[in-house]
C-alpha positions in Angstrom: 72.2 93.6 36.2 75.4 93.7 34.1 76.8 96.6 36.0 77.7 94.2 38.9 79.9 92.1 36.6 83.5 93.3 36.8 86.2 91.4 35.1 89.5 91.0 36.8 92.7 91.5 34.8 93.5 87.8 34.7 90.1 86.9 33.5 90.5 89.3 30.5 93.9 87.7 29.7 92.5 84.2 29.8 89.6 85.2 27.5 92.0 86.8 25.0 94.4 83.8 25.1 91.5 81.4 24.5 90.2 83.4 21.6 93.7 83.7 20.0 94.2 79.9 20.5 90.9 79.0 18.8 91.5 81.6 16.0 95.0 80.4 15.3 93.8 76.7 15.2 91.0 77.8 12.7 93.5 79.6 10.5 96.0 76.7 10.6 93.3 74.2 9.5 92.1 76.5 6.8 95.6 77.0 5.5 96.2 73.3 5.6 93.0 72.6 3.6 93.8 75.2 1.0 97.3 73.9 0.4 96.3 70.2 0.2 97.3 68.4 -2.9 94.5 67.2 -5.3 95.4 63.5 -4.6 95.0 64.1 -0.9 91.7 65.8 -1.4 90.4 63.0 -3.6 91.5 60.5 -0.9 89.8 62.4 1.9 86.6 62.8 -0.1 86.3 59.0 -0.5 86.8 58.1 3.2 83.7 56.7 4.8 82.0 58.8 7.5 80.4 55.9 9.3 81.2 52.3 9.8 79.1 49.8 7.9 79.2 47.3 10.7 76.3 47.6 13.2 
């Protein structure tokens, strides 16, 4: 069944670019979280996740 699936060159490039984009965003956010100041971490930890108004 999978023998019929043949990737074209442009499909491979799009797949690699999408992976690199997602991976670089992940690394960026991890780096930003690691370098965050303690005061910023404390502020972020106290933010509400949901609105109390319903």
